[in-house]
C-alpha positions as CSV (number, residue, x, y, z in Angstrom):
1,M,0.0,0.0,0.0
2,R,2.8,2.4,0.8
3,I,4.3,1.9,-2.7
4,A,1.0,2.3,-4.3
5,S,0.3,5.5,-2.4
6,S,3.7,6.9,-3.4
7,L,3.2,6.0,-7.0
8,M,-0.3,7.6,-7.0
9,L,1.2,10.8,-5.5
10,L,4.0,10.8,-8.0
11,A,1.6,10.3,-10.9
12,C,-0.5,13.3,-9.8
13,L,2.5,15.5,-9.4
14,M,4.0,14.4,-12.8
15,A,0.7,15.1,-14.5
16,A,0.6,18.6,-12.9
17,S,4.2,19.1,-14.1
18,L,3.0,19.2,-17.7
19,R,1.3,22.5,-16.8
20,A,3.6,23.7,-14.1
21,Q,7.3,23.2,-15.1
22,L,9.2,26.3,-16.0
23,M,11.6,26.2,-18.9
24,P,15.3,26.4,-18.2
25,S,15.3,29.9,-19.8
26,E,13.2,31.2,-16.9
27,F,16.3,30.6,-14.7
28,A,18.8,32.2,-17.0
29,A,21.1,34.7,-15.2
30,Q,23.5,36.4,-17.7
31,K,23.8,39.8,-16.0
32,P,25.6,41.3,-14.2
33,P,28.9,39.5,-15.1
34,V,30.2,37.1,-12.5
35,Q,33.3,38.4,-10.7
36,V,35.2,36.6,-8.0
37,K,37.1,38.2,-5.2
38,Q,39.4,36.3,-2.8
39,I,39.2,37.5,0.8
40,S,41.6,35.2,2.5
41,V,43.4,31.8,2.3
42,K,43.9,29.2,5.0
43,N,45.7,25.9,4.8
44,Q,44.3,22.6,6.2
45,P,46.1,19.2,6.0
46,G,46.0,18.4,2.3
47,A,43.7,21.3,1.5
48,R,43.6,25.0,0.8
49,V,40.5,27.0,1.9
50,M,39.7,30.3,0.2
51,D,37.1,32.7,1.6
52,I,35.7,34.3,-1.6
53,R,32.8,36.5,-2.8
54,F,31.2,36.2,-6.2
55,T,28.6,38.4,-7.9
56,G,24.9,37.5,-7.4
57,I,22.3,38.3,-10.0
58,S,21.2,41.3,-7.9
59,G,24.8,42.6,-8.1
60,K,25.4,41.9,-4.4
61,P,28.3,39.7,-3.4
62,I,27.6,36.1,-2.3
63,S,30.0,34.6,0.3
64,A,31.5,31.1,-0.3
65,Y,34.3,28.8,0.6
66,L,36.4,27.4,-2.1
67,V,38.2,24.3,-0.9
68,E,40.8,22.7,-3.2
69,P,43.7,20.1,-2.9
70,D,46.8,21.7,-1.6
71,E,48.7,20.9,-4.8
72,G,45.9,22.5,-6.9
73,C,44.5,21.3,-10.2
74,S,45.7,21.5,-13.7
75,P,45.0,20.2,-17.2
76,R,47.4,17.3,-16.4
77,N,46.0,16.8,-12.9
78,R,42.3,17.3,-13.3
79,C,40.0,17.6,-10.3
80,A,36.3,16.7,-9.7
81,G,34.0,19.5,-8.5
82,V,31.3,19.6,-5.9
83,L,28.8,22.4,-5.2
84,F,27.4,22.3,-1.7
85,A,24.3,24.0,-0.4
86,H,23.6,23.9,3.4
87,W,20.5,23.4,5.5
88,Y,18.3,25.8,7.5
89,E,18.4,25.1,11.2
90,P,18.6,28.3,13.1
91,A,19.6,26.6,16.4
92,A,22.6,24.9,14.7
93,A,26.0,26.4,14.5
94,N,26.5,25.0,11.0
95,S,23.3,26.4,9.4
96,D,25.4,28.3,6.8
97,R,28.2,27.6,4.3
98,S,30.2,25.9,7.0
99,E,28.0,22.8,7.2
100,F,29.9,20.8,4.7
101,L,33.4,22.1,5.4
102,P,34.6,18.8,7.0
103,E,33.5,16.9,4.0
104,A,35.1,19.4,1.6
105,Y,38.4,18.9,3.5
106,D,38.1,15.2,3.0
107,L,37.2,15.5,-0.7
108,A,40.2,17.8,-1.3
109,R,42.6,15.2,0.0
110,H,41.1,12.9,-2.6
111,G,41.4,15.3,-5.5
112,A,38.1,17.3,-5.6
113,V,37.4,21.1,-5.5
114,S,34.4,22.1,-3.4
115,L,32.4,25.3,-3.5
116,L,30.2,25.9,-0.4
117,V,27.8,28.8,-0.8
118,Q,26.0,31.1,1.6
119,S,22.3,31.4,0.9
120,I,19.2,33.4,1.7
121,W,18.5,31.0,4.6
122,S,22.0,31.5,6.2
123,D,20.4,34.2,8.3
124,P,18.8,32.5,11.4
125,D,15.8,35.0,11.2
126,W,15.3,34.6,7.5
127,F,12.2,32.4,7.6
128,S,10.2,34.3,10.2
129,H,11.2,37.8,8.8
130,R,10.8,37.1,5.1
131,D,8.0,38.6,2.9
132,A,6.0,35.4,2.2
133,D,4.3,37.1,-0.7
134,D,7.7,37.2,-2.4
135,D,8.6,33.5,-2.0
136,Y,8.2,32.8,-5.7
137,R,10.4,35.6,-7.0
138,V,13.1,35.0,-4.3
139,S,13.1,31.3,-5.1
140,I,13.7,31.9,-8.8
141,E,16.5,34.2,-7.8
142,Q,18.0,31.6,-5.5
143,V,18.1,29.0,-8.3
144,K,19.8,31.6,-10.6
145,N,22.4,32.3,-7.9
146,L,23.1,28.6,-7.6
147,R,23.7,28.5,-11.4
148,R,26.2,31.3,-10.9
149,A,27.9,29.3,-8.1
150,L,28.1,26.4,-10.6
151,D,29.7,28.9,-13.1
152,V,32.3,29.8,-10.5
153,L,33.0,26.1,-9.7
154,V,33.4,24.8,-13.3
155,R,35.6,27.8,-14.3
156,Q,38.2,26.8,-11.7
157,P,41.5,25.7,-13.4
158,G,41.7,22.0,-13.9
159,I,38.1,21.1,-13.2
160,D,36.9,18.1,-15.1
161,P,33.4,19.0,-16.4
162,A,32.4,15.3,-16.6
163,R,32.9,15.0,-12.9
164,V,30.8,17.7,-11.3
165,A,28.3,16.9,-8.5
166,Y,25.9,18.8,-6.3
167,V,25.1,18.1,-2.6
168,G,22.2,19.8,-0.9
169,H,20.5,19.5,2.5
170,D,17.0,20.8,3.5
171,F,16.3,23.9,1.4
172,G,19.7,23.3,-0.3
173,M,18.3,19.9,-1.4
174,M,15.1,21.4,-2.8
175,Y,16.7,24.2,-4.8
176,G,19.4,21.8,-5.9
177,A,16.8,19.4,-7.4
178,I,15.4,22.2,-9.4
179,L,18.9,23.3,-10.5
180,A,19.8,19.7,-11.6
181,G,16.7,19.5,-13.7
182,I,17.6,22.6,-15.7
183,D,21.4,22.6,-15.7
184,H,23.0,19.4,-16.9
185,R,26.5,20.3,-16.0
186,I,25.6,18.5,-12.8
187,R,26.6,14.9,-13.4
188,G,26.0,13.5,-9.9
189,L,23.4,14.6,-7.3
190,V,23.1,14.0,-3.5
191,L,19.8,15.2,-2.1
192,M,19.4,15.2,1.7
193,A,16.2,15.6,3.8
194,G,14.1,17.8,1.5
195,T,10.4,17.6,0.6
196,S,8.6,17.5,-2.7
197,C,7.2,21.0,-3.0
198,L,8.5,24.4,-1.7
199,S,5.0,25.2,-0.5
200,D,5.2,22.3,2.0
201,W,7.6,24.4,4.0
202,F,6.6,27.9,3.0
203,L,3.2,27.3,4.4
204,L,4.5,26.4,7.9
205,D,3.5,28.8,10.6
206,R,1.2,30.8,8.3
207,K,-2.3,31.4,9.5
208,L,-4.2,31.1,6.3
209,T,-7.7,29.9,5.3
210,P,-7.9,26.8,3.1
211,E,-8.5,28.9,0.1
212,Q,-5.5,31.1,0.8
213,Q,-3.4,28.0,1.3
214,R,-4.6,26.6,-2.1
215,K,-3.6,29.9,-3.8
216,V,-0.1,29.7,-2.3
217,K,0.3,26.1,-3.5
218,V,-0.9,27.0,-7.0
219,K,1.5,30.0,-7.1
220,L,4.5,27.9,-6.0
221,S,3.6,24.8,-8.0
222,P,6.1,25.5,-10.8
223,L,8.8,25.3,-8.1
224,C,8.1,21.7,-6.8
225,P,11.5,20.0,-6.8
226,I,9.8,16.7,-7.7
227,L,8.9,18.1,-11.1
228,Y,12.5,18.8,-12.0
229,L,14.2,15.8,-10.5
230,P,13.3,13.4,-13.3
231,R,15.3,15.6,-15.7
232,A,18.5,15.4,-13.7
233,M,21.6,13.8,-15.4
234,G,23.8,11.2,-13.8
235,P,23.4,9.1,-10.7
236,V,21.4,10.2,-7.7
237,L,21.8,9.5,-4.0
238,L,18.8,10.4,-1.8
239,Q,19.1,10.4,2.0
240,F,16.2,10.7,4.4
241,G,15.5,10.3,8.1
242,N,12.7,8.1,9.3
243,K,12.1,10.5,12.3
244,D,12.3,13.7,10.3
245,E,9.5,16.0,11.5
246,Y,9.8,18.2,8.4
247,V,9.7,15.5,5.6
248,P,6.7,13.1,5.7
249,L,7.7,9.7,4.6
250,K,5.2,9.7,1.7
251,N,6.9,12.8,0.3
252,A,10.4,11.2,0.6
253,R,9.2,8.1,-1.1
254,A,7.6,10.1,-3.9
255,L,10.9,11.9,-4.5
256,A,12.7,8.6,-4.5
257,E,10.3,7.3,-7.2
258,A,10.8,10.5,-9.3
259,A,14.6,10.3,-9.3
260,P,16.1,9.0,-12.5
261,E,18.2,5.9,-12.6
262,P,20.8,5.0,-11.5
263,K,19.8,6.0,-8.0
264,K,20.4,4.9,-4.4
265,V,17.9,5.7,-1.7
266,R,18.8,5.5,2.0
267,F,16.5,5.9,5.0
268,Y,18.3,6.4,8.4
269,D,16.8,6.0,11.9
270,T,17.5,9.7,12.5
271,G,15.9,13.1,12.4
272,H,16.4,16.0,10.0
273,D,20.2,16.3,10.5
274,L,20.7,12.6,9.2
275,G,23.8,12.1,11.3
276,G,27.2,10.4,10.9
277,Q,26.3,7.3,9.0
278,A,24.8,9.3,6.2
279,R,27.9,11.4,6.0
280,V,30.1,8.3,5.6
281,E,27.9,6.9,2.9
282,R,27.7,10.2,1.2
283,L,31.5,10.5,0.9
284,E,31.8,6.9,-0.2
285,W,29.2,7.5,-2.9
286,L,30.9,10.7,-4.1
287,A,34.3,9.0,-4.2
288,L,33.0,6.3,-6.4
289,R,30.8,8.4,-8.7
290,L,33.4,11.1,-9.2
291,R,36.3,8.6,-9.5
292,L,38.3,10.2,-6.8
293,R,41.8,9.1,-6.1
294,P,43.0,7.5,-2.8
295,E,44.4,9.9,-0.3
296,R,48.0,10.6,-0.7
297,E,50.4,9.0,1.7
298,E,52.6,11.5,3.5
């Protein structure tokens, strides 16, 4: 029955997608030109970490960490690339671009360059202080900025365009699923603890009538990640928590059904943060799919 219910939900959403999906051109972001400024550099064992700023589509700078192998990359020593987008958990110290830094250090030691971006939800007060009537426009802008982040990543010297992946958690997962459906430079996709439509979360804590809720869902329907996920290129890893209060299991299963093959779906006996086992499996999956090298012996 669970599988049948998930398939029914997926069928309904896919039918709606024929009307609701936006064309990739809706997410084009050509101006202003992307400029990158380096703020500082720090060294970690086997890795170099750069604090950078790059131009967002509004013209304002976006903060990011660029983590690369300490020996760098070159046409003769090509590196894989990974774009990371963090979760939104105001009570957590890593609810910003720092969430995946430990993983980026590990990946650098195996020959990958990682870009970890700050987002609109990096501000702990973002959700409660946002203008809810502007969710649609801001979401389009966020996808455009993630495309710009991908531009920054793939333009790094020595990046192998055939080995570029995206890792997203929570809102980072949801916007990443949309991004992967419209930008096929992403050849591997790790999606963590997100739900099937942005309205699932943007309706939280809003005191609306049923009719007002329906209007919000209709307005945001072109931005359901589940509509874009089937278009993603390359393998997909989906990670969910069985005790996640923000992601109903039916929504997680529907996303799993929508994901293209080859895919791997993992459910953990955890909450929204997923925990250490998910991290281990995520790094193993990335190492395999991106064909990363073994760590160098000192």
